[in-house]
C-alpha positions in Angstrom: 18.4 10.4 0.6 16.2 13.5 0.1 12.7 13.1 -1.4 10.9 15.9 -3.1 7.8 16.2 -5.3 6.5 19.2 -7.2 3.0 17.7 -7.7 1.3 18.1 -4.3 3.1 21.4 -3.7 1.3 23.0 -6.6 -1.2 25.8 -5.8 -4.4 24.4 -4.4 -6.4 25.1 -7.6 -4.0 22.8 -9.5 -3.2 20.2 -6.8 -6.8 19.6 -5.6 -8.0 17.9 -8.9 -4.8 15.7 -8.8 -4.5 14.9 -5.1 -7.8 15.9 -3.4 -8.8 19.1 -1.7 -7.0 18.4 1.6 -7.5 21.9 2.9 -11.3 21.4 2.7 -11.7 17.7 3.7 -8.7 16.9 5.8 -7.2 13.4 6.1 -9.4 11.7 8.7 -12.1 9.5 7.4 -15.7 10.2 8.5 -17.1 6.7 8.4 -20.6 8.0 8.7 -20.3 10.3 5.7 -22.8 9.2 2.9 -20.0 9.4 0.4 -17.8 7.1 2.3 -20.6 4.6 2.8 -21.2 4.6 -1.0 -17.4 4.0 -1.5 -17.5 1.0 0.8 -20.2 -0.5 -1.4 -18.4 0.5 -4.6 -14.6 0.0 -4.1 -14.5 -3.7 -5.2 -16.1 -2.8 -8.5 -13.7 0.2 -8.8 -10.6 -2.0 -8.3 -11.9 -4.6 -10.7 -12.5 -2.0 -13.4 -9.3 0.2 -12.9 -6.6 -1.8 -11.2 -6.9 -5.3 -12.7 -7.1 -4.4 -16.4 -5.1 -2.4 -18.9 -2.6 0.2 -17.6 -3.7 -0.3 -14.0 -2.8 -3.9 -14.1 0.6 -3.2 -15.7 1.4 -0.6 -13.1 0.5 -2.9 -10.1 2.5 -5.8 -11.5 5.6 -3.5 -11.9 5.6 -3.3 -8.1 4.8 -7.0 -7.5 7.9 -8.1 -9.4 10.2 -7.1 -6.5 9.1 -10.3 -4.7 11.5 -12.2 -7.0 14.4 -10.4 -5.2 13.9 -12.1 -1.8 14.1 -15.6 -0.4 11.0 -16.7 1.5 11.9 -20.4 2.1 11.9 -21.3 5.8 10.5 -17.9 6.8 7.5 -16.8 8.7 5.9 -13.9 6.6 3.1 -11.6 7.4 0.9 -9.3 5.2 -1.8 -6.9 6.1 -4.5 -6.4 3.5 -3.3 -9.2 1.1 -6.4 -9.1 -1.1 -5.9 -11.5 -4.0 -2.2 -11.8 -3.3 -1.4 -10.8 -6.9 2.3 -10.8 -6.2 2.3 -14.6 -5.4 3.4 -15.6 -9.0 6.7 -13.8 -8.4 7.7 -15.7 -5.3 10.8 -17.7 -5.9 9.6 -20.3 -3.3 6.8 -20.5 -0.7 7.5 -19.5 3.0 7.2 -21.7 6.0 4.1 -19.9 7.0 2.1 -16.9 5.6 0.1 -14.9 8.1 -2.6 -12.8 6.5 -4.4 -10.0 8.4 -7.3 -7.7 7.4 -10.2 -5.8 8.9 -12.7 -7.7 6.8 -13.4 -11.4 7.2 -14.7 -11.7 3.6 -11.4 -10.5 2.3 -9.4 -12.8 4.6 -11.5 -15.7 3.3 -10.7 -14.7 -0.3 -7.0 -14.5 0.4 -7.0 -17.8 2.3 -8.7 -19.6 -0.6 -5.9 -18.6 -2.9 -3.2 -19.8 -0.5 -5.1 -23.0 0.1 -5.1 -23.8 -3.6 -1.3 -23.4 -3.7 -0.9 -25.5 -0.6 0.9 -22.7 1.2 0.7 -23.0 5.0 -1.2 -19.9 6.3 -3.0 -18.4 9.2 -5.8 -15.7 9.2 -6.0 -12.8 11.7 -9.0 -10.5 11.8 -7.9 -7.0 12.8 -9.9 -4.3 14.7 -10.0 -1.1 12.7 -10.1 0.9 16.0 -6.8 -0.5 17.4 -3.5 0.7 16.1 -1.4 -2.1 17.7 -0.9 -5.3 15.7 -1.9 -8.5 17.5 1.4 -10.1 17.1 4.4 -10.8 19.4 7.6 -8.9 19.4 10.0 -10.1 16.7 7.5 -12.7 15.5 8.2 -12.5 11.7 11.1 -12.9 9.4 9.5 -10.6 6.8 6.5 -8.3 6.3 5.0 -7.7 2.9 3.2 -4.5 2.0 1.9 -3.7 -1.5 0.0 -0.5 -2.1 -1.1 -0.1 1.5 1.0 2.6 3.2 -0.7 5.4 1.2 -4.0 4.4 2.9 -3.0 4.3 6.6 -3.3 7.4 8.7 -1.5 8.2 10.9 1.3 6.3 9.4 4.2 6.4 11.9 2.5 4.3 14.6 1.8 1.6 12.1 5.4 1.6 10.8 6.6 1.4 14.3 4.4 -1.7 14.8 5.9 -3.4 11.7 9.3 -2.7 13.2 8.3 -4.3 16.5 7.0 -7.5 15.0 10.1 -8.1 12.7 13.0 -10.0 14.2 16.5 -8.5 14.1 17.3 -10.0 10.7 13.8 -9.3 9.3 12.9 -7.3 6.2 10.1 -5.3 4.8 9.3 -5.7 1.1 6.7 -4.2 -1.1 5.7 -1.3 -3.3 3.7 2.0 -3.2 2.3 4.4 -5.8 4.3 7.5 -6.5 1.4 9.4 -4.8 1.8 13.2 -4.7 3.9 13.1 -7.9 2.9 14.7 -11.2 2.8 11.4 -13.0 0.5 9.7 -10.5 -1.8 12.7 -10.2 -2.0 13.1 -14.0 -2.8 9.4 -14.4 -5.5 9.6 -11.8 -7.1 12.6 -13.6 -7.4 10.4 -16.8 -8.5 7.2 -15.1 -9.8 6.9 -11.6 -11.5 10.3 -11.5 -13.3 9.6 -14.8 -14.5 6.2 -13.5 -15.9 7.7 -10.2 -17.6 10.5 -12.1 -19.2 8.1 -14.5 -20.2 5.3 -12.1 -20.9 7.0 -8.7 -22.0 10.1 -7.0 -18.7 10.2 -5.1 -16.7 13.5 -4.9 -13.2 12.5 -6.0 -11.8 15.6 -4.2 -13.0 14.2 -0.9 -12.4 10.5 -1.5 -8.7 11.0 -2.6 -8.0 12.8 0.7 -9.4 10.0 2.8 -8.3 7.1 0.7 -4.7 8.3 0.1 -3.8 10.5 3.0 0.0 9.8 2.6 2.2 11.1 -0.1 5.2 9.0 -1.3 7.8 11.4 0.0 6.4 11.3 3.5 6.1 7.5 3.4 9.8 7.1 2.3 10.9 9.5 5.0 9.0 7.5 7.6 10.4 4.2 6.5 13.9 5.6 6.6 13.4 6.6 10.2 12.6 3.1 11.3 14.5 0.9 8.8 17.7 0.6 6.9 17.1 0.8 3.1 18.4 -2.1 1.2 16.8 -1.5 -2.2 14.7 1.3 -3.7 13.5 1.2 -7.4 11.5 3.7 -9.3 9.3 2.6 -12.2 9.1 3.1 -15.1 12.0 5.5 -15.6 14.4 4.3 -13.0 15.6 7.8 -11.9 14.9 8.4 -8.2 12.3 11.2 -9.0 8.8 10.7 -7.6 7.2 13.2 -10.1 8.1 11.3 -13.3 7.4 7.7 -12.0 4.3 5.7 -11.0 5.6 3.0 -8.7 8.3 2.8 -6.0 9.5 -0.7 -5.0 11.4 -1.2 -1.8 13.2 -3.6 0.5 14.1 -2.4 4.0 16.0 -4.2 6.7 15.3 -3.8 10.4 17.9 -1.6 12.0 20.2 -3.4 14.4 19.5 -2.4 18.0 22.3 -1.2 20.2 
């Protein structure tokens, strides 16, 4: 299935306010950059103010709903960067074990507390940001969950290859991503996230967007198609498989059978 977006292919003068000035700032995070340090102190307030209220909350939940399409009972499931596990209300049933992984212990503790309250068996794994390999055995999991994370990870392909490795032969990958790089997503950012950053921080959105969202949706989908077999792909809110007019892309991928 071909994927194409007009948005991030616009001339630089038009695309930079929507998707960051990638020609100037590149895609690799400079962790010593003062702007990035400010972002690390600010991002939780940003997400609370923009992603958990009003239209941001509605958009995110449009993706979470796909969890109702899979059976988790008896399965060992893994998620990287689970946060508040806001998709949990859509689970049809709890899994046998839910393994959560993150680069921040405070976030793992937050996730674990939510699982504990629901009596869901779980295990925490603290990741090293400097290591690309996941600390899990080959074919260890029946399912991997990923919501709004693939747009952040650079380079993407080695990480997707690791997900493929840790899934067993009947395993599946389920989640959602923003329609990043599309006109709808860029336009929405112009009216929401950029305004919040300008009002509440000294962060340059043109730089932050490049480092926070290095991957466009068309590239993510092409990478997933290389490693997995697509089982379901849904575009929200309009349903048509066009990145530019939608805001969220929900997916279920199956591990490809090995010869």
